[in-house]
PDB file of N, CA, C and O in Angstrom:
ATOM      1  N   MET A   1       0.840  -1.176   0.000  1.00  0.00           N
ATOM      2  CA  MET A   1       0.000   0.000   0.000  1.00  0.00           C
ATOM      3  C   MET A   1       0.880   1.233   0.000  1.00  0.00           C
ATOM      4  O   MET A   1       1.879   1.292   0.717  1.00  0.00           O
ATOM      5  N   LEU A   2       0.518   2.199  -0.787  1.00  0.00           N
ATOM      6  CA  LEU A   2       1.231   3.461  -0.872  1.00  0.00           C
ATOM      7  C   LEU A   2       0.660   4.414   0.163  1.00  0.00           C
ATOM      8  O   LEU A   2      -0.548   4.646   0.189  1.00  0.00           O
ATOM      9  N   ARG A   3       1.506   4.964   1.008  1.00  0.00           N
ATOM     10  CA  ARG A   3       1.050   5.896   2.037  1.00  0.00           C
ATOM     11  C   ARG A   3       1.621   7.273   1.765  1.00  0.00           C
ATOM     12  O   ARG A   3       2.781   7.406   1.376  1.00  0.00           O
ATOM     13  N   SER A   4       0.820   8.278   1.966  1.00  0.00           N
ATOM     14  CA  SER A   4       1.248   9.653   1.746  1.00  0.00           C
ATOM     15  C   SER A   4       2.468   9.974   2.594  1.00  0.00           C
ATOM     16  O   SER A   4       2.504   9.676   3.788  1.00  0.00           O
ATOM     17  N   GLY A   5       3.464  10.584   1.967  1.00  0.00           N
ATOM     18  CA  GLY A   5       4.662  10.978   2.682  1.00  0.00           C
ATOM     19  C   GLY A   5       5.652   9.850   2.888  1.00  0.00           C
ATOM     20  O   GLY A   5       6.729  10.077   3.440  1.00  0.00           O
ATOM     21  N   GLN A   6       5.322   8.644   2.461  1.00  0.00           N
ATOM     22  CA  GLN A   6       6.215   7.509   2.611  1.00  0.00           C
ATOM     23  C   GLN A   6       6.359   6.796   1.272  1.00  0.00           C
ATOM     24  O   GLN A   6       5.680   7.123   0.299  1.00  0.00           O
ATOM     25  N   GLY A   7       7.244   5.832   1.244  1.00  0.00           N
ATOM     26  CA  GLY A   7       7.389   4.998   0.071  1.00  0.00           C
ATOM     27  C   GLY A   7       7.745   5.779  -1.172  1.00  0.00           C
ATOM     28  O   GLY A   7       8.639   6.624  -1.148  1.00  0.00           O
ATOM     29  N   CYS A   8       7.048   5.500  -2.258  1.00  0.00           N
ATOM     30  CA  CYS A   8       7.375   6.068  -3.558  1.00  0.00           C
ATOM     31  C   CYS A   8       6.460   7.205  -3.973  1.00  0.00           C
ATOM     32  O   CYS A   8       6.537   7.647  -5.120  1.00  0.00           O
ATOM     33  N   GLY A   9       5.598   7.700  -3.094  1.00  0.00           N
ATOM     34  CA  GLY A   9       4.638   8.732  -3.476  1.00  0.00           C
ATOM     35  C   GLY A   9       5.261   9.940  -4.127  1.00  0.00           C
ATOM     36  O   GLY A   9       4.749  10.431  -5.133  1.00  0.00           O
ATOM     37  N   TRP A  10       6.357  10.432  -3.576  1.00  0.00           N
ATOM     38  CA  TRP A  10       7.021  11.610  -4.144  1.00  0.00           C
ATOM     39  C   TRP A  10       7.520  11.327  -5.545  1.00  0.00           C
ATOM     40  O   TRP A  10       7.474  12.198  -6.413  1.00  0.00           O
ATOM     41  N   PHE A  11       8.004  10.096  -5.773  1.00  0.00           N
ATOM     42  CA  PHE A  11       8.528   9.733  -7.087  1.00  0.00           C
ATOM     43  C   PHE A  11       7.407   9.615  -8.113  1.00  0.00           C
ATOM     44  O   PHE A  11       7.565  10.010  -9.268  1.00  0.00           O
ATOM     45  N   VAL A  12       6.272   9.067  -7.679  1.00  0.00           N
ATOM     46  CA  VAL A  12       5.112   8.927  -8.569  1.00  0.00           C
ATOM     47  C   VAL A  12       4.618  10.306  -9.005  1.00  0.00           C
ATOM     48  O   VAL A  12       4.251  10.498 -10.164  1.00  0.00           O
ATOM     49  N   ARG A  13       4.608  11.249  -8.092  1.00  0.00           N
ATOM     50  CA  ARG A  13       4.155  12.611  -8.415  1.00  0.00           C
ATOM     51  C   ARG A  13       5.049  13.292  -9.439  1.00  0.00           C
ATOM     52  O   ARG A  13       4.565  14.074 -10.258  1.00  0.00           O
ATOM     53  N   ARG A  14       6.345  13.008  -9.405  1.00  0.00           N
ATOM     54  CA  ARG A  14       7.306  13.707 -10.258  1.00  0.00           C
ATOM     55  C   ARG A  14       7.581  13.001 -11.575  1.00  0.00           C
ATOM     56  O   ARG A  14       8.282  13.548 -12.426  1.00  0.00           O
ATOM     57  N   SER A  15       7.054  11.813 -11.761  1.00  0.00           N
ATOM     58  CA  SER A  15       7.380  11.002 -12.937  1.00  0.00           C
ATOM     59  C   SER A  15       6.224  10.919 -13.919  1.00  0.00           C
ATOM     60  O   SER A  15       5.068  11.140 -13.559  1.00  0.00           O
ATOM     61  N   ARG A  16       6.547  10.601 -15.154  1.00  0.00           N
ATOM     62  CA  ARG A  16       5.508  10.281 -16.138  1.00  0.00           C
ATOM     63  C   ARG A  16       4.986   8.904 -15.763  1.00  0.00           C
ATOM     64  O   ARG A  16       5.752   7.946 -15.659  1.00  0.00           O
ATOM     65  N   PHE A  17       3.677   8.814 -15.561  1.00  0.00           N
ATOM     66  CA  PHE A  17       3.073   7.566 -15.098  1.00  0.00           C
ATOM     67  C   PHE A  17       2.387   6.858 -16.248  1.00  0.00           C
ATOM     68  O   PHE A  17       1.569   7.448 -16.953  1.00  0.00           O
ATOM     69  N   ILE A  18       2.724   5.589 -16.436  1.00  0.00           N
ATOM     70  CA  ILE A  18       2.115   4.753 -17.468  1.00  0.00           C
ATOM     71  C   ILE A  18       0.987   3.973 -16.796  1.00  0.00           C
ATOM     72  O   ILE A  18       1.222   3.016 -16.059  1.00  0.00           O
ATOM     73  N   ALA A  19      -0.234   4.405 -17.068  1.00  0.00           N
ATOM     74  CA  ALA A  19      -1.419   3.788 -16.463  1.00  0.00           C
ATOM     75  C   ALA A  19      -2.028   2.780 -17.429  1.00  0.00           C
ATOM     76  O   ALA A  19      -1.807   2.836 -18.638  1.00  0.00           O
ATOM     77  N   PHE A  20      -2.791   1.871 -16.870  1.00  0.00           N
ATOM     78  CA  PHE A  20      -3.558   0.945 -17.704  1.00  0.00           C
ATOM     79  C   PHE A  20      -4.919   1.570 -17.983  1.00  0.00           C
ATOM     80  O   PHE A  20      -5.366   2.455 -17.252  1.00  0.00           O
ATOM     81  N   SER A  21      -5.567   1.110 -19.033  1.00  0.00           N
ATOM     82  CA  SER A  21      -6.859   1.672 -19.427  1.00  0.00           C
ATOM     83  C   SER A  21      -7.861   1.557 -18.281  1.00  0.00           C
ATOM     84  O   SER A  21      -7.727   0.707 -17.401  1.00  0.00           O
ATOM     85  N   GLN A  22      -8.863   2.426 -18.313  1.00  0.00           N
ATOM     86  CA  GLN A  22      -9.847   2.516 -17.228  1.00  0.00           C
ATOM     87  C   GLN A  22     -10.562   1.202 -16.957  1.00  0.00           C
ATOM     88  O   GLN A  22     -10.975   0.954 -15.824  1.00  0.00           O
ATOM     89  N   ASP A  23     -10.718   0.357 -17.966  1.00  0.00           N
ATOM     90  CA  ASP A  23     -11.453  -0.891 -17.787  1.00  0.00           C
ATOM     91  C   ASP A  23     -10.574  -2.060 -17.321  1.00  0.00           C
ATOM     92  O   ASP A  23     -11.063  -3.185 -17.218  1.00  0.00           O
ATOM     93  N   SER A  24      -9.299  -1.818 -17.039  1.00  0.00           N
ATOM     94  CA  SER A  24      -8.416  -2.914 -16.637  1.00  0.00           C
ATOM     95  C   SER A  24      -8.470  -3.158 -15.129  1.00  0.00           C
ATOM     96  O   SER A  24      -8.762  -2.252 -14.348  1.00  0.00           O
ATOM     97  N   SER A  25      -8.186  -4.391 -14.742  1.00  0.00           N
ATOM     98  CA  SER A  25      -8.195  -4.730 -13.316  1.00  0.00           C
ATOM     99  C   SER A  25      -7.057  -4.017 -12.582  1.00  0.00           C
ATOM    100  O   SER A  25      -7.208  -3.666 -11.412  1.00  0.00           O
ATOM    101  N   ALA A  26      -5.938  -3.800 -13.241  1.00  0.00           N
ATOM    102  CA  ALA A  26      -4.823  -3.080 -12.600  1.00  0.00           C
ATOM    103  C   ALA A  26      -5.230  -1.649 -12.280  1.00  0.00           C
ATOM    104  O   ALA A  26      -4.891  -1.135 -11.214  1.00  0.00           O
ATOM    105  N   ARG A  27      -5.940  -1.009 -13.173  1.00  0.00           N
ATOM    106  CA  ARG A  27      -6.362   0.381 -12.951  1.00  0.00           C
ATOM    107  C   ARG A  27      -7.364   0.467 -11.801  1.00  0.00           C
ATOM    108  O   ARG A  27      -7.372   1.435 -11.041  1.00  0.00           O
ATOM    109  N   ARG A  28      -8.210  -0.563 -11.686  1.00  0.00           N
ATOM    110  CA  ARG A  28      -9.178  -0.574 -10.581  1.00  0.00           C
ATOM    111  C   ARG A  28      -8.489  -0.725  -9.226  1.00  0.00           C
ATOM    112  O   ARG A  28      -9.098  -0.462  -8.189  1.00  0.00           O
ATOM    113  N   LEU A  29      -7.237  -1.142  -9.229  1.00  0.00           N
ATOM    114  CA  LEU A  29      -6.457  -1.220  -7.991  1.00  0.00           C
ATOM    115  C   LEU A  29      -5.629   0.045  -7.760  1.00  0.00           C
ATOM    116  O   LEU A  29      -5.550   0.541  -6.636  1.00  0.00           O
ATOM    117  N   THR A  30      -5.021   0.561  -8.814  1.00  0.00           N
ATOM    118  CA  THR A  30      -4.114   1.701  -8.630  1.00  0.00           C
ATOM    119  C   THR A  30      -4.846   2.998  -8.329  1.00  0.00           C
ATOM    120  O   THR A  30      -4.413   3.749  -7.455  1.00  0.00           O
ATOM    121  N   ASP A  31      -5.937   3.286  -9.023  1.00  0.00           N
ATOM    122  CA  ASP A  31      -6.638   4.560  -8.791  1.00  0.00           C
ATOM    123  C   ASP A  31      -7.093   4.731  -7.337  1.00  0.00           C
ATOM    124  O   ASP A  31      -6.826   5.774  -6.740  1.00  0.00           O
ATOM    125  N   PRO A  32      -7.773   3.733  -6.749  1.00  0.00           N
ATOM    126  CA  PRO A  32      -8.163   3.896  -5.343  1.00  0.00           C
ATOM    127  C   PRO A  32      -6.950   3.956  -4.404  1.00  0.00           C
ATOM    128  O   PRO A  32      -6.977   4.671  -3.403  1.00  0.00           O
ATOM    129  N   GLY A  33      -5.900   3.214  -4.723  1.00  0.00           N
ATOM    130  CA  GLY A  33      -4.698   3.253  -3.894  1.00  0.00           C
ATOM    131  C   GLY A  33      -4.062   4.633  -3.878  1.00  0.00           C
ATOM    132  O   GLY A  33      -3.665   5.134  -2.826  1.00  0.00           O
ATOM    133  N   PHE A  34      -3.969   5.240  -5.050  1.00  0.00           N
ATOM    134  CA  PHE A  34      -3.418   6.597  -5.129  1.00  0.00           C
ATOM    135  C   PHE A  34      -4.327   7.591  -4.411  1.00  0.00           C
ATOM    136  O   PHE A  34      -3.845   8.483  -3.714  1.00  0.00           O
ATOM    137  N   ALA A  35      -5.632   7.440  -4.579  1.00  0.00           N
ATOM    138  CA  ALA A  35      -6.575   8.355  -3.913  1.00  0.00           C
ATOM    139  C   ALA A  35      -6.462   8.237  -2.399  1.00  0.00           C
ATOM    140  O   ALA A  35      -6.441   9.246  -1.695  1.00  0.00           O
ATOM    141  N   GLN A  36      -6.390   7.021  -1.904  1.00  0.00           N
ATOM    142  CA  GLN A  36      -6.284   6.792  -0.463  1.00  0.00           C
ATOM    143  C   GLN A  36      -4.997   7.396   0.096  1.00  0.00           C
ATOM    144  O   GLN A  36      -4.980   7.908   1.215  1.00  0.00           O
ATOM    145  N   ALA A  37      -3.920   7.333  -0.689  1.00  0.00           N
ATOM    146  CA  ALA A  37      -2.631   7.862  -0.241  1.00  0.00           C
ATOM    147  C   ALA A  37      -2.481   9.348  -0.544  1.00  0.00           C
ATOM    148  O   ALA A  37      -1.460   9.953  -0.218  1.00  0.00           O
ATOM    149  N   ASP A  38      -3.507   9.939  -1.172  1.00  0.00           N
ATOM    150  CA  ASP A  38      -3.453  11.344  -1.566  1.00  0.00           C
ATOM    151  C   ASP A  38      -2.270  11.614  -2.489  1.00  0.00           C
ATOM    152  O   ASP A  38      -1.555  12.603  -2.335  1.00  0.00           O
ATOM    153  N   VAL A  39      -2.081  10.714  -3.451  1.00  0.00           N
ATOM    154  CA  VAL A  39      -1.003  10.821  -4.433  1.00  0.00           C
ATOM    155  C   VAL A  39      -1.623  10.945  -5.813  1.00  0.00           C
ATOM    156  O   VAL A  39      -2.401  10.089  -6.234  1.00  0.00           O
ATOM    157  N   GLU A  40      -1.278  11.998  -6.505  1.00  0.00           N
ATOM    158  CA  GLU A  40      -1.728  12.184  -7.884  1.00  0.00           C
ATOM    159  C   GLU A  40      -0.521  11.955  -8.786  1.00  0.00           C
ATOM    160  O   GLU A  40       0.443  12.717  -8.728  1.00  0.00           O
ATOM    161  N   PRO A  41      -0.560  10.903  -9.629  1.00  0.00           N
ATOM    162  CA  PRO A  41       0.570  10.662 -10.520  1.00  0.00           C
ATOM    163  C   PRO A  41       0.836  11.871 -11.417  1.00  0.00           C
ATOM    164  O   PRO A  41      -0.063  12.659 -11.711  1.00  0.00           O
ATOM    165  N   GLY A  42       2.094  11.996 -11.842  1.00  0.00           N
ATOM    166  CA  GLY A  42       2.468  13.060 -12.768  1.00  0.00           C
ATOM    167  C   GLY A  42       1.768  12.866 -14.101  1.00  0.00           C
ATOM    168  O   GLY A  42       0.677  12.298 -14.148  1.00  0.00           O
ATOM    169  N   THR A  43       2.365  13.318 -15.161  1.00  0.00           N
ATOM    170  CA  THR A  43       1.810  13.163 -16.495  1.00  0.00           C
ATOM    171  C   THR A  43       1.404  11.714 -16.694  1.00  0.00           C
ATOM    172  O   THR A  43       2.185  10.805 -16.413  1.00  0.00           O
ATOM    173  N   ARG A  44       0.193  11.493 -17.175  1.00  0.00           N
ATOM    174  CA  ARG A  44      -0.332  10.139 -17.317  1.00  0.00           C
ATOM    175  C   ARG A  44      -0.452   9.756 -18.784  1.00  0.00           C
ATOM    176  O   ARG A  44      -0.990  10.506 -19.599  1.00  0.00           O
ATOM    177  N   VAL A  45       0.060   8.578 -19.100  1.00  0.00           N
ATOM    178  CA  VAL A  45      -0.058   7.972 -20.423  1.00  0.00           C
ATOM    179  C   VAL A  45      -0.795   6.661 -20.198  1.00  0.00           C
ATOM    180  O   VAL A  45      -0.534   5.977 -19.208  1.00  0.00           O
ATOM    181  N   GLU A  46      -1.710   6.293 -21.090  1.00  0.00           N
ATOM    182  CA  GLU A  46      -2.469   5.059 -20.902  1.00  0.00           C
ATOM    183  C   GLU A  46      -2.144   4.026 -21.972  1.00  0.00           C
ATOM    184  O   GLU A  46      -1.847   4.354 -23.121  1.00  0.00           O
ATOM    185  N   THR A  47      -2.212   2.770 -21.555  1.00  0.00           N
ATOM    186  CA  THR A  47      -2.067   1.650 -22.471  1.00  0.00           C
ATOM    187  C   THR A  47      -3.001   0.532 -22.017  1.00  0.00           C
ATOM    188  O   THR A  47      -3.405   0.485 -20.855  1.00  0.00           O
ATOM    189  N   ARG A  48      -3.335  -0.348 -22.920  1.00  0.00           N
ATOM    190  CA  ARG A  48      -4.173  -1.503 -22.582  1.00  0.00           C
ATOM    191  C   ARG A  48      -3.345  -2.747 -22.283  1.00  0.00           C
ATOM    192  O   ARG A  48      -3.811  -3.649 -21.588  1.00  0.00           O
ATOM    193  N   ALA A  49      -2.127  -2.802 -22.800  1.00  0.00           N
ATOM    194  CA  ALA A  49      -1.349  -4.041 -22.745  1.00  0.00           C
ATOM    195  C   ALA A  49      -0.187  -3.968 -21.766  1.00  0.00           C
ATOM    196  O   ALA A  49       0.534  -2.971 -21.712  1.00  0.00           O
ATOM    197  N   VAL A  50      -0.015  -5.034 -20.994  1.00  0.00           N
ATOM    198  CA  VAL A  50       1.092  -5.135 -20.050  1.00  0.00           C
ATOM    199  C   VAL A  50       2.425  -5.071 -20.790  1.00  0.00           C
ATOM    200  O   VAL A  50       3.352  -4.393 -20.348  1.00  0.00           O
ATOM    201  N   ALA A  51       2.519  -5.776 -21.916  1.00  0.00           N
ATOM    202  CA  ALA A  51       3.769  -5.779 -22.681  1.00  0.00           C
ATOM    203  C   ALA A  51       4.116  -4.387 -23.197  1.00  0.00           C
ATOM    204  O   ALA A  51       5.289  -4.014 -23.230  1.00  0.00           O
ATOM    205  N   THR A  52       3.120  -3.624 -23.596  1.00  0.00           N
ATOM    206  CA  THR A  52       3.372  -2.253 -24.046  1.00  0.00           C
ATOM    207  C   THR A  52       3.890  -1.406 -22.901  1.00  0.00           C
ATOM    208  O   THR A  52       4.843  -0.645 -23.070  1.00  0.00           O
ATOM    209  N   ALA A  53       3.274  -1.531 -21.740  1.00  0.00           N
ATOM    210  CA  ALA A  53       3.748  -0.791 -20.562  1.00  0.00           C
ATOM    211  C   ALA A  53       5.193  -1.183 -20.257  1.00  0.00           C
ATOM    212  O   ALA A  53       6.024  -0.321 -19.973  1.00  0.00           O
ATOM    213  N   GLY A  54       5.492  -2.475 -20.313  1.00  0.00           N
ATOM    214  CA  GLY A  54       6.862  -2.937 -20.060  1.00  0.00           C
ATOM    215  C   GLY A  54       7.859  -2.361 -21.044  1.00  0.00           C
ATOM    216  O   GLY A  54       8.958  -1.964 -20.658  1.00  0.00           O
ATOM    217  N   GLY A  55       7.484  -2.313 -22.312  1.00  0.00           N
ATOM    218  CA  GLY A  55       8.358  -1.726 -23.324  1.00  0.00           C
ATOM    219  C   GLY A  55       8.572  -0.239 -23.099  1.00  0.00           C
ATOM    220  O   GLY A  55       9.680   0.268 -23.276  1.00  0.00           O
ATOM    221  N   MET A  56       7.518   0.457 -22.710  1.00  0.00           N
ATOM    222  CA  MET A  56       7.625   1.893 -22.450  1.00  0.00           C
ATOM    223  C   MET A  56       8.526   2.161 -21.238  1.00  0.00           C
ATOM    224  O   MET A  56       9.338   3.086 -21.252  1.00  0.00           O
ATOM    225  N   ILE A  57       8.375   1.348 -20.202  1.00  0.00           N
ATOM    226  CA  ILE A  57       9.214   1.502 -19.009  1.00  0.00           C
ATOM    227  C   ILE A  57      10.674   1.228 -19.361  1.00  0.00           C
ATOM    228  O   ILE A  57      11.562   1.998 -18.995  1.00  0.00           O
ATOM    229  N   THR A  58      10.915   0.132 -20.070  1.00  0.00           N
ATOM    230  CA  THR A  58      12.268  -0.228 -20.481  1.00  0.00           C
ATOM    231  C   THR A  58      12.898   0.863 -21.335  1.00  0.00           C
ATOM    232  O   THR A  58      14.099   1.119 -21.246  1.00  0.00           O
ATOM    233  N   GLY A  59      12.080   1.504 -22.163  1.00  0.00           N
ATOM    234  CA  GLY A  59      12.566   2.583 -23.023  1.00  0.00           C
ATOM    235  C   GLY A  59      12.764   3.904 -22.292  1.00  0.00           C
ATOM    236  O   GLY A  59      13.144   4.904 -22.902  1.00  0.00           O
ATOM    237  N   GLY A  60      12.508   3.910 -20.984  1.00  0.00           N
ATOM    238  CA  GLY A  60      12.716   5.117 -20.201  1.00  0.00           C
ATOM    239  C   GLY A  60      11.607   6.144 -20.331  1.00  0.00           C
ATOM    240  O   GLY A  60      11.811   7.322 -20.039  1.00  0.00           O
ATOM    241  N   LEU A  61      10.426   5.701 -20.770  1.00  0.00           N
ATOM    242  CA  LEU A  61       9.325   6.639 -20.999  1.00  0.00           C
ATOM    243  C   LEU A  61       8.462   6.889 -19.772  1.00  0.00           C
ATOM    244  O   LEU A  61       7.549   7.713 -19.832  1.00  0.00           O
ATOM    245  N   GLY A  62       8.719   6.210 -18.667  1.00  0.00           N
ATOM    246  CA  GLY A  62       7.929   6.444 -17.466  1.00  0.00           C
ATOM    247  C   GLY A  62       7.995   5.289 -16.493  1.00  0.00           C
ATOM    248  O   GLY A  62       8.790   4.360 -16.639  1.00  0.00           O
ATOM    249  N   ILE A  63       7.121   5.379 -15.483  1.00  0.00           N
ATOM    250  CA  ILE A  63       7.002   4.350 -14.452  1.00  0.00           C
ATOM    251  C   ILE A  63       5.562   3.849 -14.441  1.00  0.00           C
ATOM    252  O   ILE A  63       4.685   4.454 -15.057  1.00  0.00           O
ATOM    253  N   SER A  64       5.324   2.755 -13.747  1.00  0.00           N
ATOM    254  CA  SER A  64       3.966   2.227 -13.676  1.00  0.00           C
ATOM    255  C   SER A  64       3.762   1.513 -12.343  1.00  0.00           C
ATOM    256  O   SER A  64       4.708   1.305 -11.584  1.00  0.00           O
ATOM    257  N   ALA A  65       2.537   1.151 -12.078  1.00  0.00           N
ATOM    258  CA  ALA A  65       2.189   0.312 -10.927  1.00  0.00           C
ATOM    259  C   ALA A  65       1.313  -0.809 -11.460  1.00  0.00           C
ATOM    260  O   ALA A  65       0.337  -0.566 -12.170  1.00  0.00           O
ATOM    261  N   MET A  66       1.666  -2.023 -11.116  1.00  0.00           N
ATOM    262  CA  MET A  66       0.909  -3.173 -11.606  1.00  0.00           C
ATOM    263  C   MET A  66       0.991  -4.308 -10.597  1.00  0.00           C
ATOM    264  O   MET A  66       1.915  -4.362  -9.784  1.00  0.00           O
ATOM    265  N   PRO A  67       0.020  -5.214 -10.653  1.00  0.00           N
ATOM    266  CA  PRO A  67       0.039  -6.350  -9.730  1.00  0.00           C
ATOM    267  C   PRO A  67       1.263  -7.234  -9.976  1.00  0.00           C
ATOM    268  O   PRO A  67       1.715  -7.395 -11.110  1.00  0.00           O
ATOM    269  N   GLU A  68       1.779  -7.795  -8.904  1.00  0.00           N
ATOM    270  CA  GLU A  68       2.968  -8.640  -8.988  1.00  0.00           C
ATOM    271  C   GLU A  68       2.764  -9.836  -9.919  1.00  0.00           C
ATOM    272  O   GLU A  68       3.719 -10.312 -10.533  1.00  0.00           O
ATOM    273  N   LEU A  69       1.545 -10.316 -10.025  1.00  0.00           N
ATOM    274  CA  LEU A  69       1.301 -11.509 -10.840  1.00  0.00           C
ATOM    275  C   LEU A  69       1.548 -11.282 -12.331  1.00  0.00           C
ATOM    276  O   LEU A  69       1.656 -12.256 -13.075  1.00  0.00           O
ATOM    277  N   VAL A  70       1.640 -10.037 -12.793  1.00  0.00           N
ATOM    278  CA  VAL A  70       1.923  -9.798 -14.218  1.00  0.00           C
ATOM    279  C   VAL A  70       3.418  -9.710 -14.500  1.00  0.00           C
ATOM    280  O   VAL A  70       3.819  -9.673 -15.663  1.00  0.00           O
ATOM    281  N   LEU A  71       4.245  -9.677 -13.470  1.00  0.00           N
ATOM    282  CA  LEU A  71       5.682  -9.533 -13.690  1.00  0.00           C
ATOM    283  C   LEU A  71       6.291 -10.634 -14.557  1.00  0.00           C
ATOM    284  O   LEU A  71       7.196 -10.339 -15.337  1.00  0.00           O
ATOM    285  N   PRO A  72       5.840 -11.895 -14.460  1.00  0.00           N
ATOM    286  CA  PRO A  72       6.383 -12.905 -15.376  1.00  0.00           C
ATOM    287  C   PRO A  72       6.149 -12.566 -16.852  1.00  0.00           C
ATOM    288  O   PRO A  72       6.919 -12.997 -17.710  1.00  0.00           O
ATOM    289  N   LEU A  73       5.107 -11.807 -17.152  1.00  0.00           N
ATOM    290  CA  LEU A  73       4.853 -11.402 -18.539  1.00  0.00           C
ATOM    291  C   LEU A  73       5.875 -10.374 -19.027  1.00  0.00           C
ATOM    292  O   LEU A  73       5.978 -10.101 -20.223  1.00  0.00           O
ATOM    293  N   LEU A  74       6.616  -9.818 -18.094  1.00  0.00           N
ATOM    294  CA  LEU A  74       7.593  -8.783 -18.421  1.00  0.00           C
ATOM    295  C   LEU A  74       9.023  -9.285 -18.295  1.00  0.00           C
ATOM    296  O   LEU A  74       9.945  -8.494 -18.092  1.00  0.00           O
ATOM    297  N   SER A  75       9.213 -10.592 -18.413  1.00  0.00           N
ATOM    298  CA  SER A  75      10.552 -11.173 -18.253  1.00  0.00           C
ATOM    299  C   SER A  75      11.528 -10.677 -19.315  1.00  0.00           C
ATOM    300  O   SER A  75      12.739 -10.811 -19.140  1.00  0.00           O
ATOM    301  N   PHE A  76      11.034 -10.110 -20.407  1.00  0.00           N
ATOM    302  CA  PHE A  76      11.900  -9.585 -21.465  1.00  0.00           C
ATOM    303  C   PHE A  76      12.516  -8.237 -21.090  1.00  0.00           C
ATOM    304  O   PHE A  76      13.405  -7.748 -21.787  1.00  0.00           O
ATOM    305  N   THR A  77      12.057  -7.642 -20.010  1.00  0.00           N
ATOM    306  CA  THR A  77      12.535  -6.319 -19.617  1.00  0.00           C
ATOM    307  C   THR A  77      13.659  -6.421 -18.593  1.00  0.00           C
ATOM    308  O   THR A  77      13.913  -7.482 -18.023  1.00  0.00           O
ATOM    309  N   HIS A  78      14.309  -5.315 -18.381  1.00  0.00           N
ATOM    310  CA  HIS A  78      15.396  -5.279 -17.400  1.00  0.00           C
ATOM    311  C   HIS A  78      15.236  -4.060 -16.514  1.00  0.00           C
ATOM    312  O   HIS A  78      16.175  -3.284 -16.338  1.00  0.00           O
ATOM    313  N   PHE A  79      14.047  -3.891 -15.956  1.00  0.00           N
ATOM    314  CA  PHE A  79      13.827  -2.756 -15.078  1.00  0.00           C
ATOM    315  C   PHE A  79      13.738  -3.206 -13.629  1.00  0.00           C
ATOM    316  O   PHE A  79      13.612  -4.397 -13.346  1.00  0.00           O
ATOM    317  N   ILE A  80      13.803  -2.274 -12.742  1.00  0.00           N
ATOM    318  CA  ILE A  80      13.777  -2.537 -11.306  1.00  0.00           C
ATOM    319  C   ILE A  80      12.348  -2.440 -10.800  1.00  0.00           C
ATOM    320  O   ILE A  80      11.624  -1.514 -11.164  1.00  0.00           O
ATOM    321  N   THR A  81      11.939  -3.379  -9.971  1.00  0.00           N
ATOM    322  CA  THR A  81      10.600  -3.327  -9.379  1.00  0.00           C
ATOM    323  C   THR A  81      10.719  -2.992  -7.900  1.00  0.00           C
ATOM    324  O   THR A  81      11.700  -3.335  -7.239  1.00  0.00           O
ATOM    325  N   ARG A  82       9.695  -2.313  -7.400  1.00  0.00           N
ATOM    326  CA  ARG A  82       9.620  -1.955  -5.989  1.00  0.00           C
ATOM    327  C   ARG A  82       8.190  -2.183  -5.526  1.00  0.00           C
ATOM    328  O   ARG A  82       7.255  -1.812  -6.235  1.00  0.00           O
ATOM    329  N   PRO A  83       7.996  -2.778  -4.365  1.00  0.00           N
ATOM    330  CA  PRO A  83       6.634  -2.910  -3.837  1.00  0.00           C
ATOM    331  C   PRO A  83       6.126  -1.549  -3.390  1.00  0.00           C
ATOM    332  O   PRO A  83       6.888  -0.739  -2.862  1.00  0.00           O
ATOM    333  N   LEU A  84       4.849  -1.301  -3.600  1.00  0.00           N
ATOM    334  CA  LEU A  84       4.238  -0.075  -3.128  1.00  0.00           C
ATOM    335  C   LEU A  84       3.666  -0.315  -1.757  1.00  0.00           C
ATOM    336  O   LEU A  84       3.094   0.596  -1.158  1.00  0.00           O
TER     337      LEU A  84
END
């Protein structure tokens, strides 16, 4: 859980955030989590696909938040993960 003033909240605010589309299960988790922590992500870019988000992150285009269970789908990437 992301808590205001702790963890990665400051980084999320200052970074380009790669969000999943409004109808995705990941988005239904991240939006309430950010609201509860009083964290508004920086510039937001949306995608529907986990692989697209992984490619964008790998390319240095932003950061994202996603459930741990999708990480095996991103085995082609070489980015650092952090629990929220």
